[in-house]
C-alpha positions in Angstrom: 0.0 0.0 0.0 1.3 3.4 -0.9 1.8 6.0 1.7 0.7 9.7 1.5 4.4 10.7 1.4 4.6 9.1 -2.1 2.4 11.8 -3.6 3.1 14.6 -1.2 4.8 17.7 -2.6 8.4 17.6 -1.7 9.3 21.3 -1.9 12.7 22.1 -3.5 12.9 23.4 -7.0 9.7 24.7 -8.6 8.2 22.7 -11.5 9.1 24.5 -14.8 5.5 23.8 -16.0 4.0 25.2 -12.8 1.7 28.2 -13.2 1.4 28.4 -9.4 4.2 27.3 -7.1 3.9 27.5 -3.3 6.8 26.7 -1.0 6.9 26.6 2.8 3.6 28.5 3.2 2.5 29.3 6.8 -0.8 31.0 7.5 -1.9 31.8 11.1 -4.6 33.8 12.8 -3.3 34.6 16.2 -2.4 31.4 17.9 -4.3 29.3 15.3 -1.9 27.9 12.7 -3.9 27.0 9.5 -1.0 26.1 7.2 2.6 25.0 8.0 5.3 24.1 5.5 2.7 23.8 2.7 4.0 23.1 -0.8 2.0 22.9 -4.0 2.6 23.2 -7.8 -0.3 23.7 -10.2 0.7 22.7 -13.8 0.0 24.8 -16.8 -3.3 23.8 -18.5 -4.6 21.5 -15.8 -7.7 21.6 -13.7 -6.5 21.0 -10.2 -9.2 20.2 -7.6 -8.4 21.2 -4.0 -10.2 19.3 -1.3 -10.0 19.1 2.5 -12.1 19.0 5.6 -13.7 22.0 7.2 -11.0 24.3 8.7 -8.2 23.1 6.6 -7.9 26.5 4.9 -8.8 25.8 1.3 -10.0 29.4 0.7 -7.2 30.8 2.8 -4.7 29.1 0.5 -6.4 30.6 -2.5 -6.5 34.0 -0.9 -2.7 33.7 -0.2 -2.0 32.9 -3.8 -4.0 35.9 -5.1 -2.7 38.3 -2.5 -5.7 38.8 -0.3 -4.1 37.0 2.6 -0.5 37.8 3.7 1.2 34.6 4.9 3.4 34.5 8.0 6.1 32.7 6.0 6.8 31.0 2.7 6.9 31.9 -1.0 4.2 32.0 -3.7 5.1 32.3 -7.4 2.5 32.8 -10.1 3.7 32.7 -13.8 7.2 32.4 -12.4 6.9 35.7 -10.5 6.8 36.1 -6.7 3.5 37.6 -5.5 4.3 38.3 -1.9 5.8 41.7 -1.1 5.6 43.0 -4.7 5.1 46.7 -5.5 1.6 47.5 -6.5 2.4 48.2 -10.1 4.2 44.8 -10.4 1.4 43.0 -8.7 -1.2 44.6 -11.0 0.6 43.1 -14.0 0.3 39.6 -12.6 -3.3 40.1 -11.4 -4.4 41.0 -15.0 -3.6 37.4 -16.0 -6.0 35.7 -13.6 -9.7 35.7 -12.9 -11.5 34.8 -9.6 -15.0 33.4 -9.0 -15.5 33.7 -5.2 -17.9 31.5 -3.4 -21.5 32.6 -4.0 -20.5 34.8 -6.9 -19.7 37.9 -4.8 -21.5 40.2 -7.2 -22.1 43.8 -6.4 -25.8 44.0 -5.7 -26.2 47.6 -6.8 -24.6 46.9 -10.2 -26.2 45.1 -13.2 -24.7 41.9 -14.5 -23.0 43.8 -17.3 -21.7 46.5 -14.9 -20.3 43.7 -12.7 -18.5 42.2 -15.6 -17.0 45.6 -16.5 -15.5 46.1 -13.0 -12.2 44.5 -13.8 -12.1 46.3 -17.2 -12.5 49.6 -15.4 -10.0 48.7 -12.7 -7.2 47.7 -15.1 -8.1 49.7 -18.2 -9.8 52.9 -17.0 -9.6 54.7 -20.3 -11.3 51.9 -22.3 -14.2 53.2 -24.4 -17.6 52.5 -22.8 -19.0 51.1 -26.0 -16.2 48.5 -26.1 -16.7 47.6 -22.5 -20.4 47.1 -23.2 -19.5 44.8 -26.1 -17.0 42.8 -24.1 -19.5 42.4 -21.2 -22.2 41.2 -23.6 -19.9 38.6 -25.1 -18.8 37.3 -21.7 -22.4 37.0 -20.5 -23.3 34.9 -23.5 -20.0 32.9 -23.3 -21.0 31.7 -19.8 -24.4 30.4 -20.9 -26.5 33.3 -19.7 -29.2 34.7 -22.0 -28.3 37.9 -23.7 -31.0 39.8 -21.8 -29.3 39.0 -18.5 -26.8 41.9 -18.9 -29.2 44.7 -17.7 -30.5 42.7 -14.8 -29.4 43.0 -11.2 -28.1 40.0 -9.2 -31.3 39.8 -7.1 -33.3 39.1 -10.3 -31.2 36.0 -11.1 -31.3 32.5 -9.8 -28.4 31.1 -7.8 -27.1 29.3 -10.8 -27.3 32.4 -13.0 -25.5 34.4 -10.4 -22.6 31.9 -10.5 -22.4 32.3 -14.2 -22.5 36.0 -13.9 -19.6 35.8 -11.5 -17.8 33.6 -13.9 -18.4 36.1 -16.7 -16.7 38.8 -14.6 -13.8 36.4 -13.8 -13.3 36.0 -17.5 -13.6 39.6 -18.4 -9.8 40.1 -19.0 -9.4 36.8 -20.9 -7.2 35.3 -18.1 -4.7 32.5 -18.4 -5.5 31.3 -14.8 -8.9 30.9 -13.3 -9.6 30.5 -9.5 -13.0 28.9 -8.6 -14.1 28.7 -5.0 -16.9 26.1 -4.5 -18.5 27.0 -7.9 -21.2 24.3 -7.7 -22.1 24.8 -4.0 -25.9 25.2 -3.6 -26.7 24.1 -7.1 -29.0 21.2 -7.9 -27.3 18.1 -9.6 -28.3 19.2 -13.1 -27.1 22.7 -12.6 -23.9 21.5 -11.0 -23.2 19.1 -13.9 -23.9 21.9 -16.4 -21.5 24.2 -14.6 -18.8 21.5 -14.7 -19.4 21.0 -18.5 -19.0 24.8 -19.0 -15.8 24.9 -16.9 -14.3 22.1 -18.9 -15.3 23.7 -22.3 -13.9 27.1 -21.3 -10.7 25.5 -20.1 -10.2 23.8 -23.4 -11.2 26.7 -25.7 -9.3 29.4 -23.7 -6.3 27.2 -22.6 -7.0 27.9 -19.0 -5.2 26.6 -15.9 -7.9 26.1 -13.2 -7.5 26.1 -9.5 -10.8 24.7 -8.2 -11.8 24.4 -4.6 -14.7 22.0 -4.2 -16.5 19.5 -2.0 -18.3 18.1 -5.0 -17.1 14.6 -5.7 -19.0 14.5 -9.0 -17.0 17.6 -10.1 -13.7 15.9 -9.1 -14.5 12.9 -11.2 -15.9 14.8 -14.1 -13.4 17.5 -14.9 -10.3 17.5 -12.6 -7.0 16.3 -13.9 -5.4 16.0 -10.5 -6.6 16.6 -6.9 -4.7 18.2 -4.0 -5.7 17.1 -0.5 -5.3 19.5 2.4 -4.9 17.9 5.8 -2.6 18.2 8.8 -1.9 21.9 7.9 -0.4 21.1 4.5 -1.0 19.4 1.2 -0.5 15.8 2.0 -1.0 14.4 -1.5 -1.5 15.5 -5.1 -2.4 13.1 -7.9 -5.1 11.6 -10.0 -8.1 10.2 -8.1 -6.8 6.6 -8.9 -3.5 7.5 -7.3 -5.1 9.0 -4.3 -7.3 5.9 -3.8 -4.2 3.9 -3.5 -3.1 5.8 -0.4 -3.8 4.7 3.1 -4.5 8.1 4.8 -7.7 7.7 6.7 -9.3 11.0 5.6 -8.6 10.2 1.9 -10.1 6.8 2.2 -13.1 8.1 4.1 -13.6 10.9 1.6 -13.3 8.9 -1.6 -14.6 5.6 -0.5 -17.5 6.8 1.7 -21.1 6.6 0.5 -20.9 9.8 -1.6 -17.6 8.7 -3.1 -19.0 5.4 -4.2 -22.1 7.2 -5.6 -19.8 9.5 -7.6 -17.9 6.5 -9.0 -21.1 4.8 -10.0 -22.3 8.0 -11.7 -19.0 8.2 -13.6 -19.2 4.6 -14.7 -22.8 5.1 -16.0 -21.7 8.1 -18.0 -18.8 6.3 -19.5 -20.7 3.1 -20.5 -22.6 4.6 -23.4 -19.5 6.3 -24.8 -17.5 3.0 -24.6 -20.4 1.1 -26.2 -20.5 3.5 -29.1 -16.8 3.0 -29.9 
């Protein structure tokens, strides 16, 4: 039986193909240490799922990478550039290259969907012509599967699933290379969650995105993630494909992937693959 150490990040030199590289990260809030000696590489072009129990700091890790949380110690590199302690102008150049969908969408309630999508455009390109911004916003709205008439609506007029897509449209406003998704299918019904997974995978392929995806949704992990990083014991204990993780004997990994919901996700994946294999 393999041990978690076999797939655990080992620190040392950064992977040349890594879009995100984290080394020795420590996050703490007062006496509470959330992360200690955390290492992680996210490879270019992959969808990396990030899982862990409550309190393991999945969102804190994402916020550390994008600069919203200042770590106590460690290094974070994105696109080969350090992100901690950078001058504002230098950090801005890096931030232009990623988009973020926060949990729940985090839309501005007093702005329309189109105006929400235009927020990053106005932040990074304040002299952009309004007509062009309107055109870009309209394109992003349709790209994420929303009806064209969703642009003039306010978030309160949308369903939960539509708000998620509106948040995604805003995250894609600058045609990013890197996309952060924090629990994108939380609160969605199974059909809506599956549709969002399909959309994420399609956008990843067409735009050449690298995706950092925090999720509890086992169906999402099986459906679209190339690898999965497991947070436990204040660090990333393993990164690999689901099959590789299933070979590990860590109790949380076994309980998570082999529990009732894990088995249901496997059964669902098998049912989806059967028609495709029969047609070959």
